[in-house]
VEXDREN-2710 file (C-alpha; in Angstrom, 1 decimal):
% VEXDREN-2710
k/r/px/py/pz
1/MET/114.9/129.5/107.3
2/GLY/111.3/130.8/108.0
3/ASP/108.2/130.0/106.1
4/ILE/109.9/129.5/102.9
5/MET/111.6/126.4/104.2
6/LYS/108.2/124.9/105.0
7/GLU/107.5/124.4/101.4
8/ASN/109.4/121.1/101.6
9/LYS/108.5/118.7/104.4
10/GLY/111.4/116.5/103.3
11/PHE/109.4/113.4/104.4
12/ALA/107.0/111.2/102.5
13/GLN/107.0/113.5/99.5
14/ASN/104.7/113.0/96.5
15/ARG/102.6/110.3/97.9
16/SER/100.1/109.8/100.6
17/LEU/101.1/107.6/103.5
18/SER/98.6/104.9/102.6
19/GLU/100.0/104.8/99.1
20/GLN/103.5/104.5/100.3
21/ALA/102.6/101.8/102.8
22/GLY/101.2/99.9/100.0
23/ILE/104.5/99.8/98.3
24/TRP/105.5/97.2/100.8
25/SER/102.3/95.3/101.3
26/THR/101.8/94.7/97.6
27/ASN/105.4/94.2/96.4
28/GLU/106.3/90.7/97.5
29/ASP/109.7/90.8/95.7
30/LEU/110.7/93.9/97.6
31/MET/109.6/92.4/100.9
32/GLU/111.5/89.2/100.2
33/LYS/114.6/91.1/99.1
34/ALA/114.4/93.4/102.3
35/GLU/114.0/90.4/104.6
36/LYS/117.0/88.7/102.9
37/ILE/119.2/91.8/103.4
38/MET/118.0/92.2/106.9
39/PHE/119.0/88.6/107.7
40/ASP/122.3/89.0/106.0
41/TYR/123.0/92.2/108.0
42/ASN/122.1/90.4/111.2
43/GLN/124.3/87.5/110.6
44/ALA/127.3/89.8/109.7
45/THR/126.9/92.2/112.6
46/GLY/125.0/90.5/115.3
47/SER/122.6/93.4/115.4
48/ASN/118.8/93.3/115.7
49/ILE/117.0/95.2/113.0
50/CYS/113.4/95.8/111.8
51/LEU/111.9/97.4/108.8
52/CYS/109.3/100.2/109.0
53/ASP/106.9/101.4/106.3
54/SER/106.3/105.1/105.5
55/SER/103.9/105.2/108.4
56/LEU/106.7/104.0/110.6
57/LYS/105.0/100.7/111.4
58/PRO/106.8/97.3/111.1
59/GLN/105.9/95.5/107.9
60/PHE/106.7/92.0/109.0
61/PRO/108.2/90.0/111.9
62/SER/111.9/89.7/111.4
63/ARG/114.0/86.5/111.6
64/CYS/116.7/88.8/113.1
65/ASP/114.7/89.7/116.3
66/SER/116.5/87.4/118.8
67/ASP/115.4/86.8/122.3
68/ASN/118.5/88.6/123.4
69/SER/117.5/91.9/121.9
70/PRO/117.1/94.9/124.2
71/GLU/113.6/95.4/122.9
72/LYS/112.7/92.1/124.5
73/LYS/115.1/91.9/127.5
74/ILE/114.8/95.6/128.7
75/CYS/112.5/97.8/126.9
76/PRO/109.2/96.2/128.1
77/PHE/110.2/96.8/131.8
78/CYS/111.2/100.5/131.4
79/LYS/108.4/102.6/133.0
80/LYS/109.4/105.7/131.2
81/GLY/109.0/104.0/127.8
82/ASN/105.6/102.6/128.6
83/MET/103.9/105.5/130.4
84/GLN/100.1/105.5/130.1
85/GLY/98.8/108.1/127.7
86/SER/102.4/108.8/126.4
87/THR/104.8/107.0/124.1
88/PRO/108.2/108.7/124.6
89/CYS/110.1/105.8/123.0
90/HIS/107.9/105.7/120.0
91/ASP/108.3/109.5/119.6
92/MET/112.0/109.1/120.0
93/HIS/112.2/106.4/117.1
94/THR/109.8/108.3/114.9
95/ASN/111.7/111.6/115.3
96/ALA/115.0/109.7/114.5
97/ILE/113.6/108.3/111.4
98/ARG/112.3/111.7/110.2
99/GLU/115.8/113.1/110.9
100/ALA/117.4/110.3/108.7
101/GLY/114.8/110.9/106.0
102/ARG/115.6/114.6/106.0
103/LYS/119.3/114.1/105.9
104/GLY/119.2/111.2/103.5
105/CYS/121.7/109.1/105.6
106/CYS/122.0/107.0/108.7
107/HIS/121.1/108.6/111.9
108/ILE/122.6/107.2/115.3
109/TYR/120.8/107.9/118.6
110/ASN/120.4/106.4/122.1
111/CYS/117.7/106.4/124.8
112/TYR/118.2/107.7/128.3
113/MET/119.0/104.2/129.5
114/GLY/122.0/104.0/127.1
115/LEU/120.6/101.6/124.5
116/LEU/122.0/102.4/121.0
117/PHE/119.8/102.6/117.9
118/TRP/120.6/103.7/114.3
119/THR/118.3/104.0/111.3
120/SER/118.6/104.6/107.5
121/PRO/115.9/105.9/105.1
122/ILE/114.5/104.0/102.1
123/TYR/113.2/105.8/99.0
124/THR/111.0/104.7/96.1
125/GLU/111.1/106.8/93.0
126/GLY/112.3/109.9/94.9
127/ALA/109.8/109.5/97.9
128/PHE/110.4/108.3/101.4
129/SER/108.9/104.9/101.6
130/GLY/110.4/103.4/104.9
131/ALA/113.4/102.8/107.1
132/ILE/115.6/100.2/108.5
133/ARG/116.3/100.5/112.3
134/GLY/119.2/98.6/114.1
135/SER/119.8/98.0/117.8
136/GLY/121.4/95.6/120.2
137/PHE/124.1/97.4/122.0
138/LEU/124.8/99.7/125.0
139/THR/126.9/102.8/125.1
140/GLU/128.3/102.4/128.7
141/LYS/127.0/99.2/130.4
142/GLN/128.0/100.3/133.9
143/LYS/126.2/103.6/133.5
144/THR/123.0/101.8/132.6
145/VAL/123.4/99.5/135.7
146/ASP/123.9/102.5/137.9
147/ILE/120.7/104.1/136.5
148/PHE/118.8/100.9/137.3
149/LEU/120.3/100.5/140.8
150/ASN/119.7/104.2/141.8
151/ALA/116.1/104.4/140.5
152/ASN/114.2/101.2/141.2
153/ASP/110.9/103.0/140.7
154/THR/111.8/103.6/137.1
155/PHE/111.0/100.1/136.2
156/VAL/107.7/97.9/136.3
157/MET/109.0/94.4/137.1
158/CYS/106.1/92.5/135.4
159/ASN/104.2/91.9/138.7
160/SER/107.5/90.8/140.3
161/GLU/107.9/87.9/137.8
162/ILE/111.3/89.3/137.0
163/PRO/113.4/90.1/140.1
164/ASN/115.6/93.1/140.2
165/GLU/118.7/91.0/140.2
166/GLU/117.6/89.2/137.0
167/PHE/116.8/92.5/135.3
168/LYS/120.3/93.6/136.3
169/GLU/121.8/90.4/134.7
170/ARG/119.9/91.2/131.5
171/ILE/121.5/94.6/131.3
172/ILE/124.9/93.2/131.9
173/SER/124.5/90.4/129.2
174/LEU/124.1/93.1/126.5
175/PRO/127.3/93.9/124.6
176/GLU/128.9/97.4/124.6
177/ALA/129.8/99.3/121.4
178/ASP/131.9/102.4/121.0
179/GLY/131.2/105.3/118.7
180/GLU/133.5/103.9/115.9
181/LYS/131.8/100.5/115.9
182/VAL/128.3/102.0/115.8
183/GLN/129.4/104.3/113.0
184/SER/130.6/101.3/110.9
185/LEU/127.3/99.5/111.6
186/GLY/125.4/102.6/110.5
187/GLU/127.4/102.9/107.3
188/MET/126.8/99.2/106.5
189/MET/123.0/99.7/107.2
190/GLN/123.1/102.8/104.8
191/LEU/124.4/100.5/102.0
192/CYS/121.5/98.1/102.7
193/ALA/118.9/100.9/102.6
194/GLU/120.4/102.2/99.3
195/SER/120.1/98.8/97.8
196/LEU/116.4/98.6/98.7
197/SER/115.8/102.1/97.4
198/SER/114.6/102.4/93.7
199/GLY/114.4/105.2/91.2
200/SER/117.3/107.6/91.2
201/GLU/120.4/105.5/92.2
202/ASP/122.0/108.5/94.0
203/TYR/118.9/109.7/95.8
204/HIS/120.4/109.2/99.2
205/GLU/123.4/111.3/98.2
206/THR/121.1/114.0/96.8
207/ILE/119.2/114.3/100.0
208/LYS/122.3/114.3/102.1
209/ARG/124.0/116.9/99.9
210/ARG/120.8/119.2/100.1
211/ALA/120.6/118.9/103.9
212/GLN/124.2/120.0/104.2
213/GLN/123.5/123.0/101.9
214/GLN/120.6/124.0/103.9
215/GLU/122.4/123.7/107.1
216/THR/125.1/126.0/105.8
217/ILE/122.7/128.6/104.5
218/SER/120.5/128.3/107.8
219/LYS/123.6/129.4/109.8
220/MET/124.1/132.4/107.6
221/ILE/120.4/133.3/108.0
222/GLU/120.7/133.1/111.8
223/ASP/123.7/135.6/111.5
224/LEU/121.5/137.9/109.4
225/LYS/118.8/137.7/112.1
226/GLN/121.3/138.9/114.6
227/GLN/122.3/141.8/112.4
228/TYR/118.7/142.7/111.4
229/PRO/116.6/141.8/114.4
230/ASN/113.4/143.4/113.0
231/PRO/111.8/140.5/111.2
232/ASP/109.0/142.8/109.7
233/LYS/111.3/144.8/107.5
234/PRO/113.9/142.4/106.0
235/ASP/113.1/143.8/102.5
236/LYS/115.2/146.9/103.4
237/LEU/118.2/144.9/102.6
238/GLY/117.1/144.6/98.9
239/TYR/118.6/142.2/96.4
240/PRO/122.3/141.4/96.9
241/LEU/123.6/142.7/93.6
242/GLU/127.2/142.9/94.9
243/LYS/127.1/139.3/95.9
244/GLU/126.0/138.5/92.5
245/LYS/128.9/140.3/90.9
246/THR/131.3/138.7/93.2
247/LEU/129.9/135.3/92.4
248/LEU/130.3/135.9/88.6
249/ASN/133.9/137.2/89.0
250/SER/134.8/134.1/91.0
251/LEU/133.4/131.9/88.3
252/ARG/135.3/133.7/85.6
253/LYS/138.5/132.9/87.5
254/GLY/137.5/129.3/87.9
255/GLU/137.5/129.7/91.7
256/GLY/134.9/127.1/92.7
257/PHE/135.3/127.2/96.5
258/GLU/134.8/131.1/96.5
259/ALA/132.0/130.9/94.1
260/LYS/130.1/128.4/96.3
261/LYS/130.7/130.4/99.4
262/THR/129.4/133.6/97.8
263/LEU/126.4/131.6/96.3
264/ASN/125.4/130.5/99.8
265/GLU/125.7/134.1/101.1
266/LEU/123.6/135.3/98.2
267/LEU/120.9/132.7/98.8
268/ALA/120.8/133.3/102.5
269/MET/120.1/137.0/102.0
270/LEU/117.5/136.2/99.3
271/PHE/115.6/133.6/101.5
272/PHE/115.9/136.0/104.6
273/THR/114.4/139.0/102.8
274/ASN/111.7/136.9/101.1
275/PRO/110.3/134.4/103.5
276/GLY/107.4/132.3/102.1
277/GLN/107.8/133.8/98.6
278/PHE/108.9/130.8/96.7
279/LYS/107.7/132.0/93.2
280/TYR/109.7/135.2/93.6
281/VAL/112.7/133.3/94.6
282/GLN/112.3/130.9/91.7
283/LEU/112.2/133.9/89.3
284/ARG/115.4/135.3/90.9
285/VAL/117.1/132.0/90.5
286/ILE/116.1/131.9/86.7
287/GLU/117.7/135.2/86.2
288/LEU/120.9/134.1/88.1
289/VAL/121.1/130.9/85.9
290/VAL/120.9/133.1/82.8
291/LEU/123.7/135.3/84.1
292/ILE/125.9/132.3/85.0
293/SER/125.3/130.9/81.5
294/ARG/126.9/134.1/80.0
295/VAL/130.2/133.5/81.9
296/GLU/132.8/133.1/79.2
297/VAL/134.7/129.8/79.3
298/SER/136.5/130.1/76.0
299/PRO/135.5/131.3/72.5
300/VAL/134.9/127.7/71.4
301/GLN/133.1/126.4/74.4
302/SER/131.0/129.3/75.7
303/GLY/128.2/128.9/73.3
304/ASN/127.9/125.2/74.0
305/LEU/127.9/125.8/77.7
306/SER/125.5/128.5/77.5
307/MET/123.1/126.5/75.4
308/GLU/123.3/123.5/77.8
309/ILE/122.6/125.6/80.8
310/ASN/119.7/127.4/79.3
311/SER/118.1/124.3/77.9
312/GLN/118.6/121.8/80.7
313/ASN/119.1/123.8/84.0
314/LEU/116.4/126.4/83.3
315/ARG/113.9/123.6/82.8
316/LEU/114.9/122.1/86.1
317/VAL/114.6/125.5/87.9
318/GLN/111.1/126.0/86.4
319/GLU/110.0/122.4/87.5
320/ALA/111.5/122.8/91.0
321/LYS/109.0/122.6/93.9
322/THR/111.2/123.4/96.9
323/ILE/113.9/125.7/98.0
324/GLU/116.2/122.7/98.5
325/GLU/115.8/121.8/94.9
326/LEU/116.6/125.4/93.8
327/THR/119.7/125.6/95.9
328/ASP/121.0/122.1/94.7
329/ILE/120.5/123.1/91.1
330/LEU/122.5/126.4/91.5
331/HIS/125.3/124.5/93.4
332/ASN/125.5/121.9/90.6
333/ILE/125.7/124.7/88.0
334/VAL/128.4/126.6/89.9
335/ASP/130.4/123.3/90.3
336/ARG/130.1/122.5/86.7
337/VAL/130.9/125.9/85.3
338/SER/134.0/126.5/87.7
339/GLY/135.3/123.0/87.0
340/THR/135.0/123.6/83.2
341/ILE/136.6/126.9/83.4
342/SER/139.5/125.5/85.5
343/SER/140.1/122.8/83.0
344/PHE/140.2/125.3/80.1
345/ARG/142.6/127.5/82.2
346/GLY/145.3/125.0/82.2
347/ILE/144.6/122.5/85.0
348/PRO/144.9/119.2/83.1
349/HIS/142.9/116.4/84.4
350/ALA/146.0/114.0/84.1
351/ALA/147.9/116.0/86.7
352/ALA/145.0/116.3/89.1
353/LEU/144.2/112.6/88.8
354/ARG/147.9/111.7/89.3
355/LYS/148.0/113.7/92.5
356/ALA/144.7/112.0/93.7
357/GLU/146.0/108.5/92.7
358/ASN/149.2/109.0/94.6
359/PHE/147.3/110.1/97.6
360/ILE/144.9/107.1/97.4
361/MET/147.9/104.6/97.1
362/GLU/149.4/106.0/100.3
363/ASN/146.2/106.0/102.3
364/PHE/143.6/103.5/100.9
365/THR/144.2/101.3/104.0
366/ARG/142.4/103.7/106.2
367/LYS/139.1/105.6/105.7
368/ILE/139.3/108.5/103.2
369/SER/136.6/110.5/101.8
370/LEU/135.7/111.9/98.4
371/LYS/136.1/115.4/99.9
372/GLU/139.6/114.5/101.2
373/ILE/140.7/113.2/97.8
374/SER/139.3/115.9/95.7
375/ALA/141.0/118.5/97.9
376/VAL/144.3/116.9/97.1
377/ALA/143.4/117.0/93.4
378/GLY/142.5/120.7/93.7
379/LEU/139.0/120.2/92.3
380/SER/135.5/120.2/93.8
381/PRO/134.1/116.8/95.0
382/PRO/131.3/116.6/92.3
383/TYR/133.6/117.6/89.4
384/PHE/136.4/115.3/90.6
385/SER/133.9/112.4/91.0
386/THR/132.8/112.9/87.3
387/ILE/136.2/113.0/85.8
388/PHE/137.5/110.2/88.0
389/LYS/134.8/107.9/86.6
390/GLU/135.4/109.1/83.1
391/GLU/139.1/108.7/83.2
392/MET/139.4/105.5/85.4
393/GLY/136.3/103.7/84.1
394/GLU/134.9/103.0/87.6
395/ASN/133.7/105.2/90.5
396/LEU/135.8/105.9/93.5
397/SER/134.2/103.6/96.0
398/LYS/134.7/100.6/93.5
399/TYR/138.3/101.7/92.9
400/LEU/139.1/101.8/96.7
401/ASN/137.4/98.4/97.2
402/ARG/139.4/96.9/94.4
403/LEU/142.7/98.2/95.9
404/ARG/141.8/96.8/99.3
405/VAL/140.8/93.4/98.0
406/GLU/144.0/93.2/96.0
407/LYS/146.1/94.0/99.1
408/ALA/144.0/91.4/101.1
409/SER/144.6/88.7/98.5
410/ARG/148.4/89.3/98.9
411/LEU/148.2/89.2/102.7
412/LEU/146.2/86.0/102.6
413/LEU/148.9/84.2/100.5
414/ASP/152.0/85.8/101.9
415/THR/151.3/86.1/105.7
416/GLU/149.8/84.0/108.4
417/MET/147.6/86.9/109.6
418/SER/144.1/86.0/110.7
419/LEU/141.1/87.0/108.6
420/SER/140.0/89.6/111.2
421/GLU/143.6/91.1/111.2
422/ILE/143.6/91.3/107.4
423/ALA/140.1/92.9/107.4
424/SER/141.3/95.6/109.9
425/CYS/144.6/96.1/108.0
426/CYS/142.7/96.7/104.7
427/CYS/140.1/99.1/106.1
428/PHE/137.1/96.7/106.2
429/GLU/134.7/97.3/109.1
430/ASP/134.8/93.7/110.3
431/GLN/135.6/90.1/109.1
432/SER/132.0/89.5/107.9
433/TRP/131.9/92.6/105.7
434/PHE/135.5/91.7/104.4
435/SER/134.3/88.3/103.4
436/LYS/131.3/89.7/101.6
437/ILE/133.3/92.2/99.6
438/PHE/136.1/89.8/98.9
439/LYS/133.8/87.3/97.6
440/ALA/132.0/89.9/95.4
441/TYR/135.4/90.7/93.7
442/THR/136.9/87.2/93.5
443/GLY/134.0/84.8/93.4
444/ILE/135.3/82.9/96.5
445/SER/135.5/83.5/100.2
446/PRO/138.9/84.7/101.7
447/GLY/139.5/81.3/103.6
448/LYS/138.9/79.4/100.3
449/TYR/141.1/81.7/98.4
450/ARG/143.9/81.1/100.9
451/ASN/143.4/77.3/101.0
452/GLN/143.4/77.1/97.2
453/GLY/146.6/79.2/97.0
454/GLY/145.1/82.0/95.2
455/GLY/142.7/82.7/92.2
456/ILE/141.8/85.2/89.6
457/ILE/140.6/88.6/90.9
458/ARG/137.6/89.5/88.8
459/ASN/135.4/92.5/88.7
460/ILE/131.9/92.6/90.3
461/GLY/130.3/92.5/86.9
462/ASP/131.9/89.3/86.0
463/ASN/130.4/87.3/88.9
464/ASN/127.0/85.7/89.2
465/LEU/126.2/87.8/92.2
466/SER/122.5/88.5/93.0
467/GLU/121.6/92.1/92.3
468/ASP/121.1/93.1/95.8
469/LEU/124.5/91.8/96.9
470/ARG/126.0/93.5/93.9
471/LYS/124.5/96.9/94.9
472/THR/125.5/96.3/98.6
473/ALA/129.1/95.7/97.5
474/LYS/129.4/99.0/95.8
END
């Protein structure tokens, strides 16, 4: 997106690396909590994990680092990863953590040998402060063995202390994992990372949302570069007034999807024609916010809406430091205005929620996303999420977990299915994760629940769960 996108590094914001590293070295409670979560994750998944601080260095030896880990059995003997004067593996892990930090979510990757890794970022008060990294599986075991057999010079065999045949056996002893399993492991790690983060509870979601917004706009800018190949004269395009009018018309009709699409096109043109001019872009965004605030909702509500946007969102725009923040603020305003207008134009919440609830009841035993459910309701994901929590009294993830636990409790009492079969049937990643979530809601393990012949399903808040497990169970 040019120089203007360099305003925000998206990594280790607001603090020096030494200050952020100090978060871990001086906060014993945080370190103890992190190690406990790491150990629980290891026990539930069999994965090896380590914790890195903001400078990407391990903070303490992990109890989860078994002798069977690929980092001990294979990595030390890989010549490519231990070349003198070069650290390709270190660079690979560093770049992966930076990518996870930029996206605000888990990033899955593998080395040329086929070893799988995944990492999730941790934030403290809105700044990147570290990451968790997992490993322990191969993508295709036979492919890794073939690489070894066909390129013996690739490895340093520790002065012949480890024969080739033994090294081959080490490769074969590692388990394989398909894409679906690793995706589930990554999602579980993301929950752990979120429970270790502090400050804004939804900061991971904010970073992820902003990364997706910038990806969409960046593609539009690339198209503009193709249309206008002379980068020295982008200003000839001028300010996209027609896009601005189209955006306001879409908002007046309550057409949220079209409004967001037009907003992205407008921003792409604005960023393309004004690279590196953050202050100018900020002023244009202020003007746009004022125009949006004048969009009439209803004779009763328009004044309140205009006042709210001018008092709160204008302040946010003025305090913004990056293009990502400005873009996100505008997206949130468009979501809220279009959603509000839709509700005043005769789209009752009850009807939308009824459609969503029927869809959830038919599909909660498989993975379904907020985007998928909100589309059924005919509302934007952020707006649907807001009214769902207001009307239902709990957020969507808790609602889905509760339905799955209730179904699991019936299967435990009414069938002879194994715990792993029930976990799969009720859309839990594996038996260990099923047990954790089930206990979080009922207070007892699935096995004990079955042996006792049932029990009372309780909400998470009614249990004496530790705070970290309560957050992980969300």
